[in-house]
N, C-alpha and C positions, 0 to 999 in steps of 0.2 A: 542776729536780729533779736536779741533778748533785751527787754526793757531794763532788766537789772544791770546790764552792762552799757547802758546809754546814759547821757546826761539830759537834762530837761530841754536845752535848746535843740538837741538832736530829735527828741520826741516831737517837739513843736514843729520842726521842719517836716518830719514825716506826716504830721497831721495836716500840713498844707495841701497834700495831694492824696492822702489815704485816710480811711476811717475804720479800718478793720483791725481786730486784735484777736490773736489765738490765745486761749486759756486752757492749759493742761490741768486736769484734775484726776486724782486717784484716791489712794488710801494708804494707811500704814497698818498692815494686818498680816497674820500668818498665811503662808502659802505652802503648807505641808512641811515635812521634815527636811526637804532639800530646796524649797523655793525661797526666794528672797522676800523678807517682810516688806520691802519697798517696791515690790514688783509693779503694783498698779500705778503708782505715781512715777516710777522710773521709766516705764515704757511710754506712758502718755507724754511725759516730758521729752523723751528722746524723739518721739514721732513729731511733736510740735516743733522742736528745734530744727529737725531735718526739713520739714515742710516749710517752716518760716524762712529758712535760708534759701530754699528753692524758689519760693514765691515772692520774696521780698516783703514779708509780713512780720510785724513785731510780735513777739511772744511774751506774755505776762509771766511772772513768777508762778511756779506750780502750786496748786492747792493740794498739799500732800496728805491731808487728813480727810476722811470721808465717813459715811454712815456704815460702821462696821461692828455694831453691837454684838452680833452673833459670833464674832471671833474673839471676844474678850476673855475667854477661858484659856487662851493660849498666850504665853509670855511674849511681850514685844508688840502686841496689838494695842491700838488706841482708836478711839471712835469719837465722832461728833454726833450729837442728837440730830434728828431731821430738822428740828426747829433752828438749831444753831447753824447747820449747813445751809439752810435756805437763807438765813440772815447774812451769812458770810458771802454767799454768791451775790445776793442783792447788793450788799455794801460795796463789794469789789466792782461789779458792773456799773453801778451808778456813780462810783468815784471816777472810773475811767470815762464814763459818758460825760461827766462834768468837764473833763479835759478836752473833749471833742471827738472821742471814739463813738461810733454809732453802730458798728457791725461786730458782733462777738461770736466767735466760733469756738465751742468747747470741745476739746479732745479728751474723752473720758476713758479711764482704765479700770473702773470698778462698777459692777452691776448694782451694788447696794446704793449707789449715788443717783441712779436714774430718776427715781420718783421725786427725790428732793430737788434735783436740777430742774425737772419739768415744772414742779410747783413754784420754784423760784422764778423761772421764766414767766409763768402766768402772772405772778405777783408784780414783777418788774414792769410788764407790759401794760398793766392797769394804769400806772402812773407815768410811764414813758412810752407811749404808743409809737413813737417814731423810731425806736430802736429795733434792730433785727437780731435775733438770737437763734443759734443753731447748735445742736448737740450731735456728736458722732461717737459711738462707743466702738473702739477699733476692732475688738475681737468679735463683734456681732456683724460686721460687714460681710456680705455673702462671699466676696472675693477671698476673705480670710478663712471663713468656715469651710468653703469648698476645698481649699488647699489642706486644711487640717484633716479633713476626712481622708484625703489621699495619703497624708503622712501617718496618721494615727488611727484611722478607722473608728471603731466604737470606743476606743480607750483614751480619747482625749479628756473625757470627764467634764465636770461642771465647775470645779474650783481647784486651784493649783493645777491647772490643765497642762497637758503636754505642750500646747502651743505657747502659753505665756512663759512657762519655764524655759522653753527653747529660745524665745526672744531675749530673755534676760541673759542666757548663756552666750548669745551672740553679742549683746551689748557689754557684758561684764564677764568675760571668760575666766578672769581670775577668781570669780566667786562660784564657779561651777562645782556642785557637790553631787557625786554619783548617788544613785539609789538602786536598791535591789529590784529586779523585775517583779511586777505584780500590780493588779488593778485594785484600787482602794474601794472600800464599801460605798455603796450609793443607795441606801434603803429609802423606800417611799416614806414620806412624812408630810405633815401639814406645815405650811409656811405662813408667817415667819416662825422661827424658833429662837429661844433664848440661848445665851452662850454655853450654859452647862449642858443643855440638851444637845446642842450642836456637837460638843466634844464627845458626848456619849455616842451619838450616831456616827460621827466621823472622827475616830480616835486620834488619827495623826494629822487631821486638818484637811486632807484631800477629799474630794467628792468624785469617786468613780474614775480617777485618772491613773495613768501608768507612765509617769514621767521618765522612766528608764528608756522610753522611746525617743526622748528629746535629744537634740544636739544643737550645737551652735550653728552648724550649717543649715539645718532646717529653720532655725530661728532667723537667720539672715534672709532666707527666702520669704518667710512670713512677714518680717519687718518691711521688706521692700514692697510686697503686695499691699500691706496696710498703708504705707507711705503714698503709693500711687493712687490708691482708692481715696485717701483723704484729699490729695491734691485735686482729684476729679470732683469731689463733693464741694470743696471750697470754691472752686471755679464756678460751679453751678450756683452756689449760694450767692456769690458776688455778682453774677451775671443776670440775676433775675430782675434787678432794676437798674442794671448798668453800673452799679457802684464798684469803685476800686478795680475796674478792669483796665489794665494798661499793659503795654509791652514790657517784657522783662519781669512780669509778676506771675510767672508760671504759665503765661499764655504761649 
């Protein structure tokens, strides 16, 4: 159900009965010495594709760059300014809206994107009040955080977390990189911080995490919990005004 693998007549046919589009969004940034730089967009994309297949919903190409200024002191990280990210989201949504899509559900993998996504939504709705927009950050859903507490206790951390490392190991076992046991520093500081100060405070990129506790098996459990939670939220999103609710679409 990926738009990138459809042709335009297929999308036109879809729009004859449906108006909802899933948009995965993440970032390209460091995730500690053993986490994948693509973690945030890879997980969001995998969740969107899985949910899209189950619910019969088209999935837009992933927005793989986000607002990651504070990670730029680590090689391989790239960032969009908040202004650019807002404009990208606005242009993508309004382009698809012109095609006939009117319900947009963003599956987000990066905390630094949240304020820009919400600002973009507010901006879009000023000029396009009939559109409906929803954001879900997969790792913040209570179903996920509750299970992470069971798996990792207080050592999950706040960046390059045990949970997100575990999910990537489930999705990409060939990329698993072991790490010595130990909890990364997590000092108190003001936010936001610039890239140089971030690297001084968090030398290897992690924030309070101990991903030696991660495993692909735990990642599989977390991925499935997140997938089910997203399906539930999307169903509720679509049922509020009866839009796009049909048999075979995750019902």
